KEKE-3310 file (N, C-alpha, C; in steps of 0.2 Angstrom, whole numbers, plus 5000, padded with zeros to 4 digits):
npx = (5027:5030:5040:5053:5060:5049:5043:5036:5036:5040:5056:5059:5065:5073:5068:5066:5079:5078:5072:5057:5047:5047:5037:5021:5010:5013:5013:5000:4986:4977:4978:4985:4998:5004:5018:5024:5034:5032:5029:5026:5019:5008:4996:4987:4988:4981:4968:4952:4949:4942:4928:4934:4947:4961:4968:4983:4992:5007:5017:5029:5025:5029:5034:5042:5035:5025:5022:5024:5021:5012:5002:4996:4988:4978:4971:4957:4947:4942:4950:4962:4958:4955:4968:4974:4969:4975:4986:5000:5012:5017:5008:4998:5004:5005:4991:4988:4998:4994:4980:4984:4991:4981:4973:4981:4982:4969:4966:4974:4968:4955:4957:4959:4962:4971:4965:4952:4946:4934:4932:4924:4921:4917:4907:4916:4927:4934:4938:4927:4923:4916:4916:4924:4907:4905:4901:4905:4908:4919:4929:4936:4950:4961:4974:4986:5002:5013:5027:5021:5010:4995:4985:4970:4960:4945:4932:4922:4916:4930:4942:4957:4970:4984:4997:5008:5024:5023:5027:5025:5013:5002:5001:5001:4989:4979:4981:4975:4962:4958:4960:4950:4939:4939:4940:4929:4911:4906:4910:4918:4913:4920:4924:4930:4943:4952:4964:4967:4977:4988:4998:4997:4984:4977:4977:4970:4957:4954:4953:4942:4933:4930:4922:4911:4907:4901:4889:4892:4895:4889:4877:4882:4896:4909:4926:4930:4940:4958:4974:4990:4993:4980:4962:4946:4930:4914:4896:4880:4871:4877:4886:4904:4920:4936:4951:4967:4984:4996:5013:5024:5036:5049:5044:5031:5014:5000:4984:4970:4953:4939:4922:4922:4930:4946:4957:4967:4980:4986:5001:5007:5022:5027:5039:5056:5062)
npy = (4969:4973:4984:4987:4999:5008:5012:5025:5031:5042:5043:5034:5031:5017:5003:5008:5010:5009:4998:4989:4988:5000:5007:5015:5006:4994:4996:4998:4997:4982:4977:4965:4966:4957:4954:4947:4937:4940:4928:4919:4903:4903:4898:4909:4914:4905:4906:4912:4929:4931:4940:4955:4952:4955:4954:4958:4961:4967:4971:4973:4981:4972:4959:4950:4947:4938:4924:4929:4922:4912:4920:4926:4916:4916:4929:4938:4942:4955:4961:4962:4970:4982:4985:4989:5002:5010:5025:5023:5009:5006:5008:4999:4987:4987:4985:4973:4965:4966:4960:4947:4943:4944:4934:4923:4924:4922:4909:4902:4903:4898:4886:4882:4883:4896:4901:4897:4907:4919:4936:4952:4969:4982:4998:5006:5002:4992:4975:4962:4946:4933:4920:4905:4902:4908:4904:4912:4929:4938:4952:4964:4975:4984:4994:5007:5013:5021:5011:5001:4989:4986:4975:4971:4960:4956:4953:4962:4977:4987:5000:5007:5018:5025:5038:5046:5054:5072:5088:5102:5114:5124:5115:5103:5104:5105:5093:5084:5088:5084:5071:5066:5070:5061:5049:5046:5048:5053:5061:5060:5071:5087:5090:5078:5076:5088:5093:5090:5092:5086:5072:5059:5062:5063:5051:5044:5050:5047:5033:5031:5038:5029:5020:5028:5032:5021:5020:5015:5022:5028:5040:5057:5055:5054:5057:5045:5041:5041:5034:5030:5020:5021:5026:5027:5028:5034:5033:5041:5031:5021:5013:5008:5012:5008:5015:5012:5017:5012:5004:5009:5009:5021:5037:5036:5036:5027:5020:5011:5008:5001:4995:4990:4984:4980:4967:4959:4960:4952:4954:4952:4953:4963:4960:4958:4946)
npz = (4856:4873:4879:4891:4890:4887:4898:4908:4920:4934:4942:4957:4974:4980:4990:5007:5019:5032:5045:5042:5053:5059:5056:5061:5060:5066:5079:5082:5092:5095:5082:5072:5060:5049:5040:5025:5013:4995:4988:4997:5002:5013:5026:5026:5013:5006:5010:5011:5016:5032:5041:5049:5045:5033:5017:5009:4994:4988:4974:4960:4945:4934:4923:4930:4941:4938:4926:4910:4898:4903:4909:4897:4893:4903:4904:4899:4884:4885:4895:4888:4878:4885:4889:4878:4876:4885:4888:4886:4884:4897:4906:4902:4903:4916:4920:4915:4921:4934:4934:4930:4941:4951:4947:4950:4964:4968:4962:4970:4983:4979:4975:4962:4944:4937:4925:4927:4934:4933:4929:4931:4926:4938:4939:4943:4938:4945:4948:4949:4957:4947:4944:4950:4958:4974:4992:5001:5003:4993:4992:4982:4978:4968:4967:4961:4961:4954:4949:4956:4962:4972:4979:4987:4997:5004:5016:5016:5007:5002:5001:4993:4992:4985:4986:4976:4978:4975:4969:4981:4984:4973:4962:4967:4974:4964:4958:4968:4969:4956:4956:4965:4959:4948:4953:4961:4964:4974:4989:5006:5019:5022:5034:5039:5034:5035:5030:5016:5007:5012:5010:5017:5023:5011:5005:5014:5013:4999:4999:5008:5001:4991:4996:4999:4987:4982:4989:5002:5014:5029:5036:5043:5046:5058:5065:5076:5084:5084:5081:5081:5067:5063:5060:5066:5061:5065:5062:5061:5062:5069:5062:5059:5053:5047:5045:5038:5038:5027:5026:5014:5000:4999:4997:4996:5000:5008:5010:5018:5018:5026:5030:5043:5059:5058:5062:5059:5047:5033:5025:5010:5001:5009:5014:5010:4997)
capx = (5030:5030:5048:5055:5061:5044:5040:5036:5035:5046:5061:5058:5069:5072:5066:5068:5084:5076:5068:5050:5044:5047:5030:5016:5005:5016:5012:4993:4983:4971:4979:4991:5000:5009:5022:5026:5036:5026:5028:5025:5013:5006:4988:4984:4988:4976:4962:4948:4948:4935:4926:4940:4954:4962:4974:4986:4998:5011:5022:5030:5021:5033:5033:5045:5030:5021:5025:5020:5018:5006:4997:4993:4982:4973:4968:4951:4948:4941:4956:4967:4955:4956:4975:4975:4967:4979:4990:5007:5013:5019:5001:4995:5008:5003:4985:4989:5002:4989:4975:4986:4993:4975:4970:4985:4981:4962:4967:4977:4963:4949:4960:4957:4967:4970:4961:4946:4944:4931:4932:4921:4923:4911:4907:4922:4933:4937:4937:4922:4923:4910:4917:4919:4903:4907:4897:4907:4909:4926:4929:4943:4951:4967:4976:4993:5006:5019:5028:5019:5003:4993:4979:4967:4955:4941:4925:4918:4920:4936:4944:4964:4973:4991:4998:5015:5027:5023:5029:5020:5010:4996:5001:4998:4981:4975:4981:4971:4955:4956:4960:4945:4933:4939:4940:4923:4906:4904:4917:4917:4912:4927:4927:4933:4950:4952:4970:4967:4983:4993:4998:4993:4976:4973:4976:4964:4951:4952:4951:4935:4928:4928:4916:4905:4905:4896:4884:4894:4897:4883:4876:4885:4902:4914:4931:4929:4947:4964:4979:4995:4991:4972:4957:4940:4925:4907:4890:4875:4867:4880:4892:4911:4924:4943:4956:4974:4989:5001:5019:5026:5043:5051:5040:5024:5009:4994:4979:4964:4947:4934:4917:4923:4936:4951:4961:4973:4981:4992:5003:5012:5026:5030:5046:5060:5064)
capy = (4967:4978:4985:4990:5006:5012:5014:5033:5033:5046:5038:5035:5028:5009:5002:5012:5006:5007:4991:4990:4988:5006:5010:5015:5001:4988:4997:5000:4993:4978:4975:4962:4967:4952:4954:4940:4937:4940:4921:4914:4899:4901:4897:4915:4915:4900:4906:4918:4932:4932:4947:4956:4951:4959:4951:4963:4960:4972:4969:4978:4980:4969:4951:4946:4945:4932:4922:4933:4917:4909:4925:4927:4911:4917:4935:4938:4947:4962:4963:4964:4976:4988:4987:4993:5009:5015:5029:5020:5003:5005:5007:4994:4982:4987:4982:4966:4961:4966:4955:4940:4942:4943:4927:4918:4925:4919:4902:4898:4903:4894:4879:4880:4885:4904:4903:4896:4913:4924:4942:4957:4975:4986:5004:5010:4999:4987:4968:4957:4939:4930:4912:4901:4905:4906:4904:4917:4934:4941:4959:4965:4982:4985:5001:5007:5019:5020:5004:4997:4987:4984:4971:4970:4956:4957:4950:4967:4982:4990:5005:5008:5023:5026:5044:5047:5061:5076:5095:5105:5121:5124:5110:5097:5105:5104:5086:5081:5089:5080:5063:5065:5070:5056:5042:5044:5052:5055:5061:5061:5077:5090:5090:5072:5077:5095:5095:5085:5092:5082:5066:5054:5063:5062:5043:5041:5053:5044:5027:5031:5040:5024:5017:5032:5032:5015:5020:5012:5027:5030:5047:5060:5051:5058:5052:5044:5040:5041:5032:5026:5020:5019:5030:5024:5033:5032:5037:5042:5025:5015:5011:5009:5011:5007:5017:5011:5019:5006:5005:5008:5010:5027:5043:5034:5035:5023:5019:5006:5009:4996:4996:4984:4984:4975:4965:4956:4960:4948:4958:4949:4958:4968:4957:4956:4939)
capz = (4863:4878:4880:4897:4889:4886:4904:4908:4927:4937:4946:4964:4977:4981:4997:5013:5022:5039:5046:5040:5058:5062:5053:5066:5060:5070:5086:5082:5096:5092:5076:5069:5054:5047:5033:5021:5006:4990:4986:5003:5003:5020:5026:5024:5006:5003:5014:5009:5022:5035:5044:5053:5042:5027:5014:5005:4990:4985:4969:4955:4938:4928:4921:4935:4947:4935:4920:4905:4894:4906:4909:4891:4892:4908:4903:4895:4879:4888:4898:4883:4875:4889:4890:4871:4876:4889:4883:4885:4885:4904:4910:4899:4906:4924:4920:4914:4926:4940:4932:4930:4948:4955:4946:4954:4971:4969:4961:4976:4988:4978:4973:4955:4939:4936:4919:4929:4937:4928:4932:4927:4930:4940:4936:4945:4935:4949:4947:4953:4955:4945:4944:4953:4963:4981:4997:5005:4999:4993:4989:4978:4976:4965:4967:4958:4963:4949:4947:4962:4962:4978:4979:4993:4997:5011:5016:5014:5003:5004:4996:4994:4988:4986:4984:4974:4979:4970:4972:4985:4982:4969:4957:4971:4975:4957:4957:4972:4967:4950:4958:4969:4954:4944:4956:4965:4962:4981:4993:5012:5022:5023:5041:5041:5032:5033:5027:5011:5003:5015:5007:5021:5022:5004:5004:5018:5010:4994:5001:5011:4995:4986:4999:4998:4979:4981:4994:5008:5019:5032:5037:5048:5049:5062:5067:5084:5088:5079:5085:5077:5060:5062:5062:5067:5060:5066:5058:5066:5062:5072:5058:5060:5047:5050:5040:5040:5035:5025:5025:5006:4998:4998:5000:4994:5006:5005:5015:5015:5022:5026:5034:5048:5062:5056:5068:5057:5040:5031:5019:5005:4998:5013:5016:5004:4996)
cpx = (5031:5037:5048:5057:5055:5040:5041:5035:5041:5050:5059:5063:5068:5069:5069:5073:5082:5072:5060:5046:5044:5040:5026:5011:5007:5015:5004:4989:4977:4973:4986:4992:5006:5012:5024:5030:5031:5025:5028:5019:5011:4998:4984:4983:4983:4970:4958:4947:4941:4934:4932:4947:4954:4969:4976:4992:5000:5017:5023:5026:5026:5032:5037:5040:5025:5023:5021:5017:5011:5000:4993:4987:4977:4969:4962:4952:4946:4946:4961:4965:4956:4963:4977:4973:4970:4984:4997:5007:5015:5013:4997:4997:5005:4996:4985:4992:4997:4983:4978:4989:4987:4972:4975:4983:4974:4963:4969:4971:4957:4951:4958:4962:4966:4965:4954:4942:4941:4930:4927:4922:4917:4911:4912:4928:4937:4934:4932:4923:4917:4910:4923:4914:4905:4901:4899:4910:4917:4926:4935:4944:4959:4969:4984:4996:5013:5020:5025:5011:5001:4986:4976:4961:4952:4934:4920:4921:4925:4938:4952:4966:4981:4993:5006:5017:5026:5025:5023:5018:5004:4995:4999:4990:4977:4975:4976:4964:4953:4956:4952:4939:4933:4938:4933:4918:4904:4910:4914:4916:4919:4929:4931:4941:4951:4958:4971:4973:4989:4993:4994:4985:4973:4972:4970:4957:4949:4950:4945:4931:4926:4921:4910:4903:4901:4890:4886:4896:4890:4882:4880:4891:4907:4920:4931:4935:4952:4970:4984:4994:4984:4968:4950:4934:4918:4902:4885:4870:4871:4885:4899:4915:4931:4947:4963:4979:4994:5008:5021:5033:5043:5046:5032:5020:5003:4990:4973:4959:4942:4929:4916:4929:4940:4956:4967:4974:4988:4995:5009:5015:5029:5037:5050:5061:5070)
cpy = (4973:4979:4989:4997:5011:5014:5022:5035:5037:5041:5040:5030:5021:5009:5006:5007:5004:5001:4993:4991:4995:5010:5009:5009:4995:4990:4999:4994:4989:4976:4971:4962:4962:4952:4948:4942:4937:4933:4917:4911:4898:4900:4903:4916:4910:4900:4913:4923:4932:4939:4948:4955:4954:4956:4956:4959:4966:4969:4974:4976:4978:4961:4947:4943:4939:4931:4925:4928:4914:4914:4926:4922:4912:4923:4935:4943:4954:4966:4966:4970:4983:4990:4991:5000:5014:5019:5027:5013:5001:5004:5001:4987:4982:4984:4975:4961:4961:4961:4949:4939:4940:4936:4921:4919:4921:4912:4898:4897:4898:4887:4878:4883:4892:4905:4900:4903:4918:4931:4947:4964:4979:4993:5009:5007:4994:4981:4965:4950:4936:4922:4910:4905:4903:4907:4910:4923:4936:4947:4961:4973:4982:4993:5001:5014:5018:5014:4999:4995:4984:4981:4970:4965:4956:4954:4956:4972:4986:4996:5006:5014:5023:5033:5045:5054:5066:5083:5098:5111:5119:5118:5103:5097:5103:5095:5082:5082:5085:5073:5062:5065:5064:5049:5041:5049:5055:5055:5062:5069:5080:5090:5084:5072:5084:5097:5090:5086:5088:5075:5060:5055:5062:5055:5041:5043:5049:5037:5026:5033:5035:5020:5022:5033:5026:5014:5017:5016:5030:5038:5050:5056:5057:5053:5052:5043:5039:5039:5028:5026:5020:5025:5026:5030:5030:5036:5037:5035:5019:5011:5012:5007:5011:5009:5016:5013:5013:5008:5004:5011:5018:5032:5042:5033:5031:5022:5014:5008:5004:4997:4991:4986:4979:4973:4961:4957:4956:4951:4955:4953:4963:4965:4956:4949:4937)
cpz = (4867:4880:4888:4896:4888:4892:4905:4915:4929:4941:4953:4967:4978:4988:5002:5016:5029:5040:5045:5047:5062:5060:5059:5066:5064:5077:5087:5087:5094:5085:5075:5062:5053:5041:5031:5015:5001:4988:4991:5002:5009:5020:5024:5018:5003:5007:5012:5016:5026:5038:5049:5051:5035:5024:5009:5001:4987:4980:4964:4949:4933:4928:4926:4941:4945:4928:4914:4900:4896:4907:4903:4890:4897:4906:4898:4889:4881:4891:4894:4879:4879:4890:4884:4872:4882:4885:4882:4887:4893:4908:4907:4902:4913:4924:4919:4919:4933:4939:4932:4937:4952:4953:4949:4961:4972:4967:4967:4982:4986:4975:4966:4950:4938:4929:4921:4932:4932:4932:4928:4931:4932:4937:4938:4943:4939:4948:4951:4951:4953:4945:4946:4958:4970:4986:5001:5001:4999:4989:4987:4977:4974:4964:4964:4961:4959:4947:4952:4960:4969:4977:4986:4993:5004:5010:5015:5009:5005:4998:4998:4990:4990:4982:4982:4976:4973:4973:4976:4982:4977:4964:4961:4973:4969:4956:4961:4970:4960:4951:4961:4964:4950:4946:4959:4963:4969:4985:5001:5014:5023:5029:5043:5039:5030:5030:5021:5007:5006:5012:5011:5021:5016:5003:5008:5015:5004:4994:5004:5005:4991:4990:4999:4992:4977:4985:5001:5014:5022:5033:5042:5051:5052:5064:5075:5087:5082:5083:5080:5070:5058:5064:5062:5066:5061:5063:5063:5067:5065:5068:5060:5055:5050:5043:5042:5036:5033:5024:5017:5006:4997:5001:4998:5000:5003:5012:5013:5020:5021:5031:5040:5052:5060:5062:5066:5049:5039:5025:5016:5001:5002:5016:5009:5003:4998)
residu = (UNK:UNK:UNK:UNK:UNK:UNK:UNK:UNK:UNK:UNK:UNK:UNK:UNK:UNK:UNK:UNK:UNK:UNK:UNK:UNK:UNK:UNK:UNK:UNK:UNK:UNK:UNK:UNK:UNK:UNK:UNK:UNK:UNK:UNK:UNK:UNK:UNK:UNK:UNK:UNK:UNK:UNK:UNK:UNK:UNK:UNK:UNK:UNK:UNK:UNK:UNK:UNK:UNK:UNK:UNK:UNK:UNK:UNK:UNK:UNK:UNK:UNK:UNK:UNK:UNK:UNK:UNK:UNK:UNK:UNK:UNK:UNK:UNK:UNK:UNK:UNK:UNK:UNK:UNK:UNK:UNK:UNK:UNK:UNK:UNK:UNK:UNK:UNK:UNK:UNK:UNK:UNK:UNK:UNK:UNK:UNK:UNK:UNK:UNK:UNK:UNK:UNK:UNK:UNK:UNK:UNK:UNK:UNK:UNK:UNK:UNK:UNK:UNK:UNK:UNK:UNK:UNK:UNK:UNK:UNK:UNK:UNK:UNK:UNK:UNK:UNK:UNK:UNK:UNK:UNK:UNK:UNK:UNK:UNK:UNK:UNK:UNK:UNK:UNK:UNK:UNK:UNK:UNK:UNK:UNK:UNK:UNK:UNK:UNK:UNK:UNK:UNK:UNK:UNK:UNK:UNK:UNK:UNK:UNK:UNK:UNK:UNK:UNK:UNK:UNK:UNK:UNK:UNK:UNK:UNK:UNK:UNK:UNK:UNK:UNK:UNK:UNK:UNK:UNK:UNK:UNK:UNK:UNK:UNK:UNK:UNK:UNK:UNK:UNK:UNK:UNK:UNK:UNK:UNK:UNK:UNK:UNK:UNK:UNK:UNK:UNK:UNK:UNK:UNK:UNK:UNK:UNK:UNK:UNK:UNK:UNK:UNK:UNK:UNK:UNK:UNK:UNK:UNK:UNK:UNK:UNK:UNK:UNK:UNK:UNK:UNK:UNK:UNK:UNK:UNK:UNK:UNK:UNK:UNK:UNK:UNK:UNK:UNK:UNK:UNK:UNK:UNK:UNK:UNK:UNK:UNK:UNK:UNK:UNK:UNK:UNK:UNK:UNK:UNK:UNK:UNK:UNK:UNK:UNK:UNK:UNK:UNK:UNK:UNK:UNK:UNK:UNK:UNK:UNK:UNK:UNK:UNK:UNK)
# end
């Protein structure tokens, strides 16, 4: 049995006390960032995101987020096997909770039982939906930040990265370079993110690197505009990418990158219950 005392995460502060709407994403022109409770059963929670829309879920990596007994009947043998290879029980639990919650989210959208959801892992370790077969594409990305899990669903590929608070100086620089080497095989040009040691810049860089690693970043990318919580990147073949900074608890910074301009984000778990 996984014990709560086995968690090896560093301690971070609780929710920030200031109102969530102080984050610049709420004043980003052309974008509706709509926070919901994690368990809110709204139409957005039951609809596969269309082009221009993004659905996010944020929750803690514990069995309060989902029933452990029920989840055990949904999880596949390969997911349990992968969990056994994590170096400690906290990371194993985080993986299992994330996969169980992903099935809950998809089952609500697809109007089926969670155990009818079949997932396979891509070469980058990200889950891909295999069953039920859909006429509309749904792309998935799961990111971790200590005790937090963030799941993104979109009609196009997406990349999410969350950066934990770490000491400044050489140790942070080493951590950044290692993360970029292990998470991606291709990274964006240096001129896009010249100050990658800065945590927000690091989150943007790694989120876009995920698209680059799967061949989703066009040639000669440049930052066309930057405003509030958004960056828009153009390439020489007319592609446009949107990078959005996301509100997170405490000093965690996070960003999501997509090869489309996003006009609405439904963010579940960004309001307290």
